[in-house]
C-alpha positions in Angstrom: -131.3 -199.2 -65.6 -128.7 -196.7 -66.8 -128.8 -195.0 -63.4 -128.1 -198.3 -61.6 -125.2 -199.1 -63.9 -123.7 -195.7 -63.5 -123.9 -195.9 -59.6 -122.4 -199.4 -59.8 -119.5 -198.3 -62.0 -118.8 -195.2 -59.8 -118.7 -197.4 -56.6 -116.4 -199.9 -58.4 -114.1 -197.0 -59.3 -114.0 -195.7 -55.7 -113.3 -199.3 -54.5 -110.5 -199.7 -57.0 -109.0 -196.3 -56.1 -109.1 -197.1 -52.3 -107.2 -200.4 -52.8 -104.7 -199.2 -55.4 -101.1 -198.9 -54.1 -99.5 -195.5 -54.4 -102.9 -193.8 -54.8 -101.2 -190.4 -54.5 -99.7 -191.2 -57.9 -103.1 -191.0 -59.4 -103.0 -188.1 -61.9 -105.0 -186.5 -64.7 -105.0 -183.6 -67.1 -108.1 -181.6 -68.3 -108.1 -179.0 -71.1 -110.7 -176.2 -70.8 -111.9 -173.7 -73.4 -113.0 -170.4 -72.0 -115.3 -168.0 -73.9 -116.6 -164.6 -72.7 -119.1 -162.3 -74.2 -118.3 -158.7 -74.6 -120.3 -156.1 -72.5 -120.5 -152.9 -74.5 -123.3 -151.2 -72.5 -124.6 -147.8 -73.8 -121.5 -147.3 -75.8 -122.2 -150.4 -77.8 -125.7 -149.3 -78.6 -124.2 -146.5 -80.8 -122.0 -148.9 -82.8 -122.8 -150.7 -86.0 -122.6 -154.5 -86.2 -119.5 -154.2 -88.3 -117.8 -152.1 -85.6 -118.8 -154.6 -82.9 -117.3 -157.5 -84.9 -114.1 -155.6 -85.5 -113.7 -155.0 -81.7 -114.5 -158.7 -81.0 -111.8 -159.7 -83.4 -109.2 -157.4 -81.8 -110.2 -158.7 -78.3 -110.3 -162.4 -79.3 -107.3 -163.2 -77.1 -109.1 -161.9 -74.0 -112.5 -163.3 -74.9 -111.4 -166.9 -75.9 -108.7 -168.7 -73.9 -107.4 -172.3 -73.4 -106.4 -173.6 -70.0 -104.8 -176.7 -68.7 -105.6 -178.3 -65.3 -103.2 -180.9 -64.0 -104.4 -182.7 -60.9 -103.9 -185.6 -58.5 -106.1 -186.5 -55.5 -105.1 -183.5 -53.3 -103.6 -180.8 -55.5 -103.9 -179.1 -58.9 -102.1 -176.6 -61.1 -104.2 -174.5 -63.5 -102.6 -172.3 -66.1 -103.4 -170.5 -69.4 -101.9 -171.6 -72.7 -100.1 -168.7 -74.4 -101.2 -167.8 -77.9 -100.5 -165.1 -80.5 -102.8 -162.3 -81.1 -104.9 -162.9 -84.2 -104.4 -159.3 -85.5 -100.9 -158.3 -84.5 -99.2 -161.7 -84.2 -97.9 -160.7 -80.7 -98.8 -161.8 -77.2 -101.3 -159.7 -75.2 -98.8 -157.9 -72.9 -101.4 -155.4 -71.5 -103.9 -158.1 -70.7 -101.3 -160.3 -69.0 -101.0 -157.7 -66.2 -104.6 -158.4 -65.2 -104.9 -162.1 -66.1 -104.8 -165.1 -63.9 -101.2 -166.5 -63.4 -100.2 -170.1 -62.7 -102.5 -171.3 -59.9 -101.8 -174.1 -57.4 -104.7 -175.3 -55.2 -104.4 -177.9 -52.5 -107.9 -179.0 -51.3 -106.5 -181.0 -48.4 -104.5 -178.1 -47.0 -107.1 -175.4 -48.0 -104.2 -173.6 -49.7 -103.9 -171.3 -52.7 -100.5 -170.3 -54.3 -100.7 -168.2 -57.4 -97.9 -166.6 -59.4 -98.7 -163.1 -60.7 -96.6 -160.8 -62.8 -97.6 -157.1 -62.7 -95.6 -154.7 -64.9 -92.4 -156.8 -64.7 -92.6 -157.5 -61.0 -93.2 -161.0 -59.8 -95.6 -161.7 -56.9 -96.4 -165.0 -55.1 -99.9 -164.8 -53.8 -100.6 -167.1 -50.9 -104.0 -167.4 -49.2 -106.8 -169.8 -48.2 -109.1 -171.2 -50.9 -112.3 -169.3 -51.4 -115.0 -171.1 -49.5 -117.9 -172.0 -51.8 -121.4 -172.9 -50.5 -122.5 -175.2 -53.3 -126.2 -176.1 -53.7 -126.5 -179.6 -55.2 -129.1 -180.1 -57.8 -130.7 -183.2 -59.3 -130.2 -182.2 -63.0 -127.7 -184.3 -65.0 -126.2 -184.2 -68.5 -123.5 -185.9 -70.5 -120.2 -184.1 -71.2 -118.1 -186.2 -73.5 -118.0 -189.7 -71.9 -118.8 -188.4 -68.4 -122.1 -188.1 -66.6 -122.3 -184.8 -64.9 -124.5 -183.3 -62.2 -125.4 -179.7 -61.6 -124.4 -177.5 -58.6 -124.9 -173.7 -58.1 -123.4 -171.1 -55.8 -123.4 -167.4 -55.2 -119.8 -166.1 -54.8 -118.6 -162.5 -54.1 -117.5 -161.2 -57.5 -114.2 -159.7 -56.0 -113.2 -163.2 -54.9 -113.4 -164.4 -58.5 -111.6 -161.4 -60.0 -109.1 -160.5 -57.3 -106.1 -160.6 -59.8 -107.9 -158.1 -62.1 -108.3 -154.4 -61.9 -111.5 -152.2 -61.9 -111.5 -148.4 -62.3 -114.9 -148.4 -60.6 -113.4 -150.0 -57.5 -110.7 -147.4 -57.5 -113.2 -144.6 -57.8 -115.1 -146.0 -54.8 -112.0 -146.2 -52.7 -111.0 -142.6 -53.6 -114.6 -141.4 -52.7 -114.3 -143.1 -49.3 -110.9 -141.5 -48.7 -112.4 -138.1 -49.4 -115.3 -138.8 -47.1 -112.8 -139.7 -44.3 -110.9 -136.5 -44.8 -114.0 -134.3 -44.6 -115.5 -136.3 -41.7 -118.4 -137.4 -43.9 -119.7 -140.9 -43.2 -118.2 -143.2 -45.8 -120.6 -145.3 -47.8 -120.4 -149.0 -47.2 -120.0 -150.7 -50.6 -122.6 -153.3 -51.5 -121.0 -156.7 -51.9 -121.5 -157.7 -55.6 -122.2 -161.4 -56.0 -121.8 -163.6 -59.1 -124.2 -166.5 -59.7 -122.2 -169.7 -60.7 -123.5 -172.8 -62.4 -121.2 -175.8 -62.4 -121.3 -179.4 -63.8 -119.2 -182.0 -62.1 -118.6 -185.7 -62.6 -118.4 -188.2 -59.7 -116.7 -190.6 -62.2 -113.5 -188.6 -61.5 -113.8 -188.3 -57.6 -111.5 -185.3 -57.0 -112.5 -181.9 -55.5 -110.8 -179.9 -58.3 -112.0 -177.5 -60.9 -110.8 -174.7 -63.2 -109.9 -171.3 -61.7 -111.4 -170.5 -58.3 -113.9 -173.3 -58.4 -113.4 -176.5 -56.3 -115.1 -178.4 -53.5 -117.6 -180.7 -55.3 -117.6 -184.5 -55.1 -116.1 -184.8 -58.6 -114.1 -182.9 -61.2 -115.8 -179.8 -62.5 -116.1 -180.1 -66.3 -118.1 -177.0 -67.0 -118.7 -173.7 -65.1 -120.6 -170.6 -66.1 -120.2 -167.3 -64.1 -121.2 -163.9 -65.3 -120.4 -163.5 -69.0 -117.8 -166.4 -69.0 -118.2 -170.1 -69.6 -115.4 -172.7 -69.2 -115.9 -176.1 -70.8 -113.6 -179.1 -70.5 -112.8 -180.4 -74.0 -110.4 -183.2 -73.2 -109.4 -185.4 -70.3 -106.3 -187.7 -70.0 -106.3 -189.9 -66.9 -103.0 -191.3 -65.6 -100.9 -190.1 -68.6 -97.8 -192.2 -69.4 -95.5 -189.2 -68.7 -95.7 -188.1 -65.1 -97.2 -184.7 -64.6 -95.4 -182.2 -62.3 -97.9 -180.8 -59.8 -96.1 -178.3 -57.6 -96.8 -174.8 -56.3 -94.9 -171.9 -57.9 -92.2 -170.5 -55.6 -90.8 -167.3 -57.1 -91.9 -163.8 -56.3 -92.7 -161.5 -53.4 -95.1 -163.3 -51.0 -98.4 -161.4 -50.6 -102.1 -162.1 -49.8 -105.0 -161.6 -52.2 -106.2 -158.5 -50.5 -102.6 -157.0 -50.3 -102.2 -157.8 -54.0 -105.4 -155.9 -54.8 -104.1 -152.8 -52.9 -100.8 -153.0 -54.7 -102.5 -153.0 -58.1 -104.9 -150.1 -57.2 -102.0 -148.0 -55.9 -100.0 -148.6 -59.1 -102.9 -147.8 -61.4 -103.7 -144.6 -59.3 -100.0 -143.6 -59.6 -100.1 -144.1 -63.4 -103.3 -142.1 -63.8 -101.9 -139.2 -61.7 -98.8 -139.2 -63.9 -100.9 -139.0 -67.0 -102.9 -136.2 -65.5 -99.8 -134.2 -64.6 -98.4 -134.6 -68.2 -101.7 -133.3 -69.7 -101.8 -130.2 -67.4 -98.3 -129.1 -68.5 
């Protein structure tokens, strides 16, 4: 009986939306809380529980974040809320160089526009949205007042972290350059994949979601990928005050792959400078 009532209310919502004037004015705001677990590996095995807790407290700003997603039928803007460091009382300036900037997605135009600041220089990353081959499941659960359905996907890890930096990726790139210079066959890097689990609600029939996630027949309210989970804690539909949903427009225009190269070159340059200082 509950299933029949849910389907009826969903169809009624769709019918109402399709016959409502100025449907493009339909708007919403979703608040997400993101929590990541800390991977310490072999290094962590040698630490006491007290030391681990101390590190977690110092990295709280990077492990726990709050995001806001403003959306209409076609587009969304996703951005992190700034907060002070729990230990120092300052913002995390180092982490900001490798964190996601204000992100605009347009699902109708298949367009991504993201503002990224890297060591004081402003970039405007423009690219297509990452295609996601969602596998729809039959499982369902309640998140707040919304009935949600499960979907899963396997996505190249680099496509989810393109704005971040990895020393291991830089080492691999350097190794391939050395192979090229010595005529040794370079190794083809294995594409690392991340398994993603998402929960979406057809009660809000938009193809939006937090971060890189989109393309389901309803707003994504929860998503787990790797060691991070993002959960929607609050939704406001059609707020009284109109929300501004526009793409950022300041910075040097660059693609995702070009931005990755720029970051790697800068970090390589910084490492070389440190090496020269130590050798003096």
